C-alpha positions as CSV (number, residue, x, y, z in Angstrom):
1,M,101.2,64.2,105.3
2,T,104.0,64.1,107.8
3,T,107.0,66.5,107.9
4,V,110.4,64.9,108.6
5,V,113.5,66.9,109.4
6,D,116.6,65.6,107.8
7,P,120.0,65.6,109.6
8,S,120.9,69.0,108.1
9,G,117.7,70.5,109.6
10,I,115.7,70.8,106.4
11,P,112.0,69.8,106.7
12,I,110.8,67.4,104.1
13,P,107.2,66.5,103.6
14,V,106.4,62.8,103.4
15,Y,103.0,61.9,101.9
16,N,100.9,59.0,103.1
17,R,100.4,57.1,99.8
18,S,97.2,55.4,100.8
19,G,93.9,57.1,100.0
20,Q,92.9,59.2,97.0
21,T,94.0,62.5,95.4
22,V,91.8,64.5,93.1
23,D,93.5,66.9,90.6
24,F,92.1,69.1,87.9
25,F,93.8,69.7,84.6
26,A,93.1,71.7,81.4
27,V,94.1,70.3,78.0
28,T,94.1,72.8,75.2
29,G,93.6,71.6,71.7
30,G,96.1,72.7,69.0
31,T,99.0,73.3,71.5
32,S,100.9,69.9,71.5
33,V,101.4,70.4,75.3
34,I,101.7,67.2,77.5
35,T,101.1,67.9,81.2
36,P,102.6,65.5,83.7
37,I,100.4,64.1,86.5
38,T,101.8,64.1,90.0
39,S,101.0,61.1,92.2
40,F,100.6,61.6,95.9
41,S,98.4,58.6,96.7
42,Q,97.6,55.1,95.5
43,N,94.5,56.3,93.7
44,T,94.7,59.5,91.7
45,I,91.6,60.9,90.0
46,C,92.3,63.5,87.3
47,V,89.4,65.6,86.1
48,C,90.3,67.1,82.7
49,T,88.7,69.9,80.8
50,V,89.5,70.0,77.1
51,T,89.5,73.6,75.6
52,G,90.8,75.3,72.4
53,S,89.9,75.1,68.8
54,G,92.4,72.4,67.7
55,T,91.9,68.7,67.8
56,P,93.5,67.5,71.0
57,L,95.0,64.3,69.8
58,T,98.7,65.0,70.6
59,E,97.8,67.1,73.7
60,G,97.1,65.4,76.9
61,L,98.4,64.1,80.2
62,E,101.4,62.0,81.2
63,L,101.0,59.3,83.8
64,P,103.1,59.9,86.9
65,A,106.7,58.7,86.7
66,S,106.8,58.4,90.5
67,A,103.9,55.9,90.6
68,D,104.4,52.6,92.5
69,I,103.2,49.2,91.2
70,G,99.5,48.9,92.0
71,D,98.9,52.6,91.8
72,V,95.7,53.6,89.9
73,V,95.2,56.8,87.8
74,Q,91.6,57.5,86.8
75,V,91.2,60.1,84.1
76,C,87.8,61.6,83.6
77,Q,86.6,64.4,81.4
78,D,84.6,67.3,82.7
79,A,81.0,66.5,81.9
80,A,80.6,69.5,79.6
81,F,83.3,68.4,77.2
82,S,83.5,65.3,75.1
83,R,86.6,65.7,72.9
84,Q,89.2,63.0,72.8
85,F,92.8,63.6,74.1
86,T,95.8,61.4,74.8
87,I,97.4,59.9,77.9
88,Y,101.1,59.2,77.6
89,A,103.3,56.8,79.6
90,P,106.4,58.2,81.2
91,T,109.6,57.9,79.3
92,G,110.7,54.2,79.2
93,E,107.2,52.9,80.2
94,T,104.2,51.7,78.2
95,I,100.5,51.5,78.3
96,N,99.3,48.1,77.0
97,T,102.7,47.8,75.2
98,Y,102.1,51.3,73.5
99,P,103.6,54.7,74.4
100,S,100.2,56.3,74.7
101,S,96.5,55.7,74.8
102,P,93.5,57.9,73.6
103,V,90.9,58.8,76.1
104,G,87.2,59.6,75.4
105,Q,85.2,60.2,78.5
106,S,86.9,58.2,81.2
107,Q,89.8,55.7,81.4
108,R,91.5,53.9,84.3
109,F,95.2,53.1,84.3
110,I,96.9,50.7,86.6
111,K,100.7,50.3,87.1
112,V,101.5,46.6,86.9
113,S,105.3,46.5,86.7
114,P,108.1,49.0,86.9
115,T,107.7,49.8,83.2
116,S,104.2,48.9,82.3
117,W,100.7,50.3,82.8
118,V,97.4,48.7,81.7
119,A,94.3,50.6,80.6
120,A,91.3,49.1,82.3
């Protein structure tokens, strides 16, 4: 990360997009909450813990709207959990032509165009 000072004197952090970022998320079943993923690097690894008593089919994570073409998001579940949840494309984007994709244990998503992701 580099900090750049704009003409008005305000410091603005600028992230180096190469490399990897690891983020940890909790998805709670029965809540219908969709948590956005923030992308700071070309390869983002999301470790997700699924909790709660509901079936987490509508709960999940949203791929980063700020991702560049070629960025990769790897979503992995905590080894202690094995419940399915959903990954959503940002508004106006798709995953394999659909607005969302279910995830079991692990799934990799690659941004291939300004409005399209593929699940690999």
